[in-house]
C-alpha positions as CSV (number, residue, x, y, z in Angstrom):
1,M,-17.8,22.9,-20.3
2,I,-19.7,19.8,-19.0
3,Q,-17.0,17.5,-20.5
4,D,-14.3,19.5,-18.8
5,S,-16.0,19.2,-15.4
6,Q,-16.4,15.5,-15.9
7,Q,-12.7,15.2,-16.8
8,Q,-11.8,17.0,-13.6
9,A,-14.0,14.6,-11.6
10,Y,-12.1,11.6,-12.9
11,D,-8.8,13.4,-12.1
12,R,-9.6,14.2,-8.5
13,A,-11.4,11.1,-7.3
14,I,-9.5,7.9,-7.0
15,T,-12.8,5.9,-6.7
16,I,-14.2,7.0,-10.1
17,F,-13.3,5.3,-13.4
18,S,-13.2,7.3,-16.6
19,P,-15.5,6.2,-19.4
20,D,-12.6,4.3,-21.0
21,G,-11.9,2.4,-17.7
22,R,-8.9,4.3,-16.4
23,L,-8.0,5.5,-13.0
24,Y,-6.1,8.7,-13.6
25,Q,-4.7,9.0,-10.1
26,V,-3.0,5.6,-10.5
27,E,-1.5,6.7,-13.8
28,Y,-0.2,9.9,-12.2
29,A,1.4,7.7,-9.5
30,R,3.2,5.8,-12.3
31,E,4.5,9.1,-13.7
32,A,5.9,9.9,-10.2
33,V,7.8,6.6,-10.4
34,K,9.2,7.5,-13.8
35,R,10.6,10.7,-12.4
36,G,12.7,8.9,-9.7
37,T,16.2,7.8,-10.4
38,A,16.6,4.3,-11.8
39,S,16.7,1.1,-9.7
40,I,17.3,-2.4,-11.0
41,G,17.0,-6.0,-10.0
42,L,18.5,-9.1,-11.6
43,T,18.6,-12.8,-10.8
44,T,22.0,-14.5,-11.4
45,A,23.5,-17.9,-11.1
46,D,24.9,-16.8,-7.7
47,G,21.8,-15.0,-6.3
48,V,20.2,-11.6,-6.6
49,V,21.7,-8.2,-7.5
50,L,19.9,-4.9,-6.6
51,G,21.2,-1.6,-7.9
52,A,20.1,2.0,-7.6
53,Y,21.5,5.3,-8.9
54,K,21.6,7.8,-6.0
55,R,21.4,11.4,-7.3
56,V,22.7,13.9,-4.7
57,P,21.1,17.3,-5.5
58,N,23.7,19.3,-3.6
59,E,27.4,18.6,-3.1
60,L,27.1,19.7,0.6
61,M,24.6,16.9,1.3
62,E,25.8,13.7,2.9
63,A,25.4,11.0,0.2
64,E,25.0,8.3,2.8
65,N,21.6,9.7,3.8
66,V,20.2,9.1,0.3
67,E,18.7,5.6,0.6
68,K,17.5,3.6,-2.3
69,I,18.2,0.1,-1.3
70,F,16.9,-1.5,1.9
71,Q,17.3,-4.8,3.8
72,I,13.9,-6.4,4.5
73,D,15.0,-9.6,6.1
74,E,18.2,-11.7,6.2
75,H,17.4,-13.1,2.8
76,I,15.4,-10.3,1.1
77,G,16.3,-6.8,-0.1
78,A,14.4,-4.0,-1.9
79,A,15.1,-1.1,-4.2
80,S,12.7,1.8,-4.7
81,S,12.0,4.6,-7.2
82,G,9.5,7.4,-6.8
83,H,8.6,9.5,-3.7
84,V,11.1,8.8,-1.0
85,T,8.5,9.2,1.8
86,D,6.1,6.8,0.2
87,A,9.0,4.3,-0.2
88,R,9.8,4.4,3.5
89,K,6.2,3.5,4.3
90,L,6.2,0.5,1.9
91,I,9.6,-0.7,3.3
92,D,8.1,-0.6,6.8
93,I,5.2,-2.8,5.6
94,L,7.6,-5.3,4.1
95,R,9.8,-5.4,7.2
96,R,6.8,-5.8,9.5
97,E,5.4,-8.7,7.5
98,A,8.8,-10.4,7.5
99,Q,9.1,-10.0,11.3
100,V,5.5,-11.2,11.9
101,N,6.1,-14.3,9.8
102,R,9.3,-15.2,11.7
103,A,7.6,-14.6,15.1
104,S,4.5,-16.6,14.1
105,Y,6.0,-19.5,12.3
106,Q,9.7,-19.5,13.2
107,E,10.7,-19.5,9.6
108,P,11.7,-16.9,7.0
109,I,8.9,-15.5,4.8
110,G,8.8,-16.3,1.1
111,V,9.8,-13.6,-1.3
112,E,6.5,-13.9,-3.3
113,T,4.5,-14.0,0.0
114,V,5.9,-10.7,1.3
115,V,5.4,-9.0,-2.1
116,R,1.8,-10.2,-2.3
117,R,1.0,-8.8,1.2
118,L,2.6,-5.5,0.3
119,C,0.6,-5.2,-2.9
120,D,-2.6,-6.1,-1.0
121,E,-2.0,-3.0,1.1
122,M,-1.1,-0.9,-1.9
123,Q,-4.3,-1.9,-3.7
124,K,-6.4,-0.5,-0.8
125,Y,-5.2,2.9,-1.7
126,T,-6.7,2.7,-5.2
127,Q,-10.4,2.2,-4.1
128,Q,-10.9,4.4,-1.0
129,G,-12.0,8.0,-0.9
130,G,-9.7,10.5,0.8
131,V,-6.5,8.7,0.0
132,R,-4.1,8.6,-3.0
133,P,-2.0,5.7,-4.5
134,F,1.6,5.4,-3.4
135,G,3.8,7.3,-5.8
136,V,6.5,4.7,-5.7
137,S,7.4,1.3,-7.1
138,V,9.6,-1.3,-5.4
139,I,11.8,-4.1,-6.7
140,V,12.0,-6.9,-4.1
141,G,14.6,-9.6,-4.5
142,G,15.7,-12.5,-2.4
143,I,16.3,-16.3,-2.1
144,E,13.3,-18.6,-1.7
145,N,13.9,-22.4,-1.4
146,G,17.4,-21.9,-2.9
147,K,16.0,-20.0,-5.9
148,P,16.8,-16.3,-6.7
149,R,13.6,-14.4,-7.2
150,V,12.9,-10.8,-8.2
151,F,9.5,-9.0,-8.2
152,E,8.4,-5.5,-9.3
153,T,5.4,-3.8,-7.8
154,D,3.1,-1.2,-9.4
155,P,1.2,1.7,-7.7
156,S,-2.0,-0.1,-8.7
157,G,-1.1,-3.0,-6.4
158,S,-0.2,-5.5,-9.1
159,F,3.2,-7.3,-9.2
160,Y,5.2,-9.3,-11.6
161,E,8.2,-11.6,-11.4
162,W,11.2,-10.8,-13.5
163,R,14.7,-12.2,-14.3
164,A,15.9,-8.7,-14.9
165,T,14.0,-5.4,-14.6
166,A,14.3,-1.7,-14.0
167,I,12.0,1.0,-12.6
168,G,12.3,4.8,-12.6
169,E,14.0,7.2,-15.0
170,K,14.8,5.7,-18.4
171,S,13.7,2.3,-17.3
172,A,12.5,1.4,-20.8
173,E,16.0,1.9,-22.2
174,I,17.6,0.0,-19.4
175,K,15.3,-3.0,-20.0
176,E,16.2,-2.9,-23.7
177,R,19.8,-3.3,-22.7
178,F,18.9,-6.2,-20.4
179,E,17.0,-7.8,-23.3
180,D,20.1,-7.7,-25.4
181,D,22.8,-8.7,-22.9
182,Y,21.2,-10.5,-19.9
183,E,21.8,-14.2,-19.5
184,D,20.6,-16.6,-16.8
185,D,24.1,-17.8,-15.9
186,L,25.6,-14.4,-15.2
187,S,27.8,-14.2,-12.2
188,T,27.3,-11.6,-9.5
189,G,30.2,-9.5,-10.8
190,E,28.9,-9.7,-14.4
191,A,25.4,-8.7,-13.3
192,V,26.8,-5.7,-11.3
193,A,28.8,-4.6,-14.4
194,L,25.8,-5.0,-16.7
195,A,23.5,-3.0,-14.4
196,Y,26.0,-0.2,-14.0
197,E,26.6,0.0,-17.7
198,A,22.9,0.0,-18.5
199,V,22.3,2.9,-16.1
200,E,25.4,4.8,-17.2
201,E,24.2,4.7,-20.8
202,T,21.1,6.7,-19.7
203,N,22.9,9.1,-17.3
204,E,26.4,10.2,-17.7
205,E,26.7,11.4,-14.1
206,V,26.7,7.9,-12.7
207,T,29.8,6.8,-10.8
208,P,30.6,3.8,-8.7
209,E,30.2,6.0,-5.6
210,S,26.7,7.1,-6.7
211,F,25.6,3.6,-7.8
212,E,24.4,1.7,-4.7
213,V,24.5,-2.1,-5.0
214,A,23.4,-4.9,-2.7
215,V,23.4,-8.7,-3.2
216,V,21.6,-11.6,-1.7
217,E,23.9,-14.6,-2.2
218,K,22.3,-17.9,-3.1
219,E,24.8,-20.0,-1.0
220,T,24.5,-18.0,2.3
221,E,21.0,-16.5,1.7
222,E,22.3,-13.3,3.3
223,F,21.7,-9.7,2.2
224,R,24.9,-7.6,1.9
225,N,25.6,-4.1,0.7
226,L,28.7,-3.7,-1.6
227,T,31.2,-1.0,-1.0
228,S,32.0,1.6,-3.7
229,D,35.4,-0.1,-4.1
230,E,33.7,-3.4,-4.7
231,V,31.4,-1.9,-7.3
232,R,34.4,-0.2,-9.0
233,E,36.3,-3.4,-9.1
234,Y,33.3,-5.2,-10.8
235,V,32.8,-2.4,-13.3
236,E,36.5,-2.1,-14.2
């Protein structure tokens, strides 16, 4: 009985470590991310590709209202997986940091810099009473000094840079596909096709209309959403 009450204390309080050094609320937040539909990020020879599967729960719902990919700045985009409302909060933080940097220094913010500031904010929610961690992870991709860069955040506040990564449902299987077929010199079209095929292998309901894609081109350093016709052309 005493052991059960101690277990419940570790579960309920974000500020208490378990005897084996775990924060259960952070681990539960990671589980929330895994329940979200898949989002991916890849660096290519031409820039950055962000993709996300949009699952529409009802055919009467307007699919355009289901947002998974967001523009952060002219040269940065982000894709999320997990709780949608938590994602909106993190996207607001990213956009605010990008705008503040432009207003203060008259220059675009670095991709790693904006991710670091976001994760500093996320980390605060792992060591304060009365709050919970964000139940969402974000892939942030953009061009920094002419180089495509992609970062993945974690509910704990940590972040890692990747050449190709995935978060959300079946992300482990998608990463395995990337490990087999990803190459540094992929073109934008090849990266879109690879991302689509990797997600389609784990979910048969994926279509070009339900797979949202955005690119940040290396040459122009501009974020751009692809139309479903463009996605279909790359896939076919």
